[in-house]
N, C-alpha and C positions, 0 to 999 in steps of 0.2 A: 474861895479865891476871890479877891477883889476884882473890880472891873479893870483897873490898870494892870494888875498882875497877870491877867489872862491874855492881854494883847500880845506880848512877845512870844508866848508859846504858840498861839494861834497863827502868828505871822511866820513861824518857822516852817519850812517845807517838811512834810511828814517823813521823808527819807533821811533827814539829818539826825545823827545820833544825839546831838545836843537837845533835841526836842524832848527827850525823855527826862531831862534834868531841868529843874526850875527852882526858884527861890520859894521857900515855904515858911509857914509859921512854926512856932515851937510845937503846936498841937499836931500839925501835919507831919512833922518830922519825928514826933515822939513815938518811936517804935523800936525796932531792932537797930540800935546805933552801930553795932559791929557790922551788920549787913549793909547799912548806908555807907559807912566808911570804906568797906570793901568795894562796893559798887562805884563810889567816887574814885577810889584808887585805880580800879580797872579802867574807868573812863579816861583818867589822866594818862595811864600807861599806853593806852591805845591811841589817843588823839594828840597828846603833847609830845610828838616825836619830830625829829629833824625833817623828815620828808613831807611833813604836813605844815611846815612853817616857811615863811619867807623873812629874810633879814635884810633890811635896808639901812645902810650906814651913810652918814653924811657928817663931815667934819673937816677941820683944817689939816688933818693928817694926810699923808700920801696914800695912794691906793694900796700900796704894799703894807703900810702900817695899819690901815683899816682892815685889810685882809687878815693880818696877824691877830688883831683884836677879835674879829669874827671867829676865827679858828679856835682861839683860846676859850672864848665864852661858849661856843657851841660844842666843844669837845665832850661835855658831860651829857649831851642829849643822846638818847637812843636813836638809831637810824630809823627804825620802824618800817612799815610797809608803805609803798607808794599810795597816795590818796586816790580814792575812786574819782571818776570824772564828776565835775560839779553838776548838780541837777539843773534842768532847764529852768529859766526864769518863768514865773507864772504871774499872770495879772492878778491884782488884788481881788477882782471880782470872782476869781476861781477858788479863792480860799474859803468861801462860804462862811465868812465871819460877819457878824453884825455888831458894830460898836456904836453906841448911842450915848450921848452925854445926858446925864439925868436932867439937865436944864433944857434939852431940846424938846420941841412940842411933839406930842403923840399924834398919830394919825387920827383925823377927825376932830382934833381938839381945836377950839376957837383960838384965833390968833389975836 
Protein backbone atom coordinates (compact mmCIF):
# COMPACT_ATOMS: atom_id res chain seq x y z
CA UNK A 1 0.00 0.00 0.00
CA UNK A 2 1.37 3.39 -0.88
CA UNK A 3 2.06 6.10 1.68
CA UNK A 4 -0.93 8.15 0.50
CA UNK A 5 -3.31 5.20 0.25
CA UNK A 6 -2.63 4.29 3.90
CA UNK A 7 -3.61 7.68 5.28
CA UNK A 8 -7.41 7.51 4.92
CA UNK A 9 -7.66 4.03 6.41
CA UNK A 10 -5.49 4.91 9.38
CA UNK A 11 -7.47 8.10 9.96
CA UNK A 12 -10.79 6.24 10.10
CA UNK A 13 -11.94 5.38 13.63
CA UNK A 14 -11.60 1.60 14.17
CA UNK A 15 -15.27 1.16 15.05
CA UNK A 16 -16.44 2.41 11.65
CA UNK A 17 -17.50 -0.31 9.23
CA UNK A 18 -16.04 1.63 6.31
CA UNK A 19 -12.56 1.03 7.75
CA UNK A 20 -12.72 -2.53 6.40
CA UNK A 21 -13.03 -1.27 2.83
CA UNK A 22 -10.37 0.59 0.92
CA UNK A 23 -9.21 1.14 -2.62
CA UNK A 24 -6.75 -1.47 -3.74
CA UNK A 25 -4.68 -2.46 -6.71
CA UNK A 26 -5.64 -5.18 -9.16
CA UNK A 27 -3.13 -7.46 -7.39
CA UNK A 28 -4.69 -6.81 -3.98
CA UNK A 29 -8.19 -7.44 -5.30
CA UNK A 30 -7.27 -10.44 -7.45
CA UNK A 31 -8.91 -13.18 -5.49
CA UNK A 32 -12.42 -14.44 -5.14
CA UNK A 33 -14.30 -11.81 -7.17
CA UNK A 34 -17.69 -13.28 -6.23
CA UNK A 35 -16.84 -12.98 -2.51
CA UNK A 36 -15.67 -9.39 -2.99
CA UNK A 37 -18.88 -8.49 -4.85
CA UNK A 38 -20.97 -10.16 -2.14
CA UNK A 39 -19.12 -8.28 0.62
CA UNK A 40 -19.55 -4.96 -1.18
CA UNK A 41 -23.25 -5.71 -1.76
CA UNK A 42 -23.73 -6.54 1.93
CA UNK A 43 -21.95 -3.33 2.91
CA UNK A 44 -24.14 -1.29 0.57
CA UNK A 45 -27.39 -2.90 1.80
CA UNK A 46 -26.37 -2.32 5.42
CA UNK A 47 -25.11 1.24 5.23
CA UNK A 48 -26.85 2.90 2.27
CA UNK A 49 -30.31 3.02 3.84
CA UNK A 50 -32.66 5.92 4.53
CA UNK A 51 -32.10 6.04 8.29
CA UNK A 52 -28.36 6.50 7.76
CA UNK A 53 -28.75 9.40 5.33
CA UNK A 54 -29.55 13.07 5.49
CA UNK A 55 -31.03 14.93 2.56
CA UNK A 56 -30.68 18.67 2.28
CA UNK A 57 -32.59 20.39 -0.48
CA UNK A 58 -32.29 23.94 -1.64
CA UNK A 59 -33.87 25.47 -4.68
CA UNK A 60 -36.36 27.94 -6.06
CA UNK A 61 -39.23 25.49 -5.48
CA UNK A 62 -41.66 25.85 -2.61
CA UNK A 63 -41.08 23.77 0.52
CA UNK A 64 -44.01 21.61 -0.54
CA UNK A 65 -42.48 20.97 -3.98
CA UNK A 66 -39.09 20.19 -2.45
CA UNK A 67 -40.76 17.77 -0.04
CA UNK A 68 -42.47 16.01 -2.95
CA UNK A 69 -39.14 15.70 -4.79
CA UNK A 70 -37.48 14.27 -1.69
CA UNK A 71 -40.27 11.75 -1.16
CA UNK A 72 -40.21 10.66 -4.80
CA UNK A 73 -36.46 10.10 -4.98
CA UNK A 74 -36.14 8.54 -1.51
CA UNK A 75 -39.02 6.10 -2.05
CA UNK A 76 -36.65 3.46 -3.43
CA UNK A 77 -34.38 3.47 -0.39
CA UNK A 78 -34.73 0.74 2.20
CA UNK A 79 -35.62 2.11 5.64
CA UNK A 80 -32.84 0.20 7.40
CA UNK A 81 -31.99 0.23 11.07
CA UNK A 82 -31.30 3.39 12.99
CA UNK A 83 -27.60 4.22 12.91
CA UNK A 84 -25.57 3.66 16.07
CA UNK A 85 -24.40 6.73 17.96
CA UNK A 86 -21.40 8.42 16.40
CA UNK A 87 -18.10 7.44 17.99
CA UNK A 88 -16.45 10.15 20.08
CA UNK A 89 -13.97 12.37 18.29
CA UNK A 90 -10.36 11.51 18.97
CA UNK A 91 -7.26 13.63 18.80
CA UNK A 92 -4.90 12.87 15.94
CA UNK A 93 -2.23 11.97 18.50
CA UNK A 94 -4.39 9.07 19.72
CA UNK A 95 -4.48 7.46 16.26
CA UNK A 96 -0.90 6.20 16.63
CA UNK A 97 -0.14 7.03 13.02
CA UNK A 98 3.12 8.40 11.81
CA UNK A 99 3.13 10.08 8.43
CA UNK A 100 6.35 11.44 7.08
CA UNK A 101 7.10 12.96 3.73
CA UNK A 102 10.00 11.25 1.97
CA UNK A 103 11.54 14.73 1.67
CA UNK A 104 11.42 15.46 5.42
CA UNK A 105 14.72 15.14 7.31
CA UNK A 106 15.38 12.03 9.37
CA UNK A 107 16.23 12.24 13.06
CA UNK A 108 19.89 13.02 13.52
CA UNK A 109 20.34 14.02 9.87
CA UNK A 110 22.31 17.18 9.20
CA UNK A 111 20.24 20.10 8.04
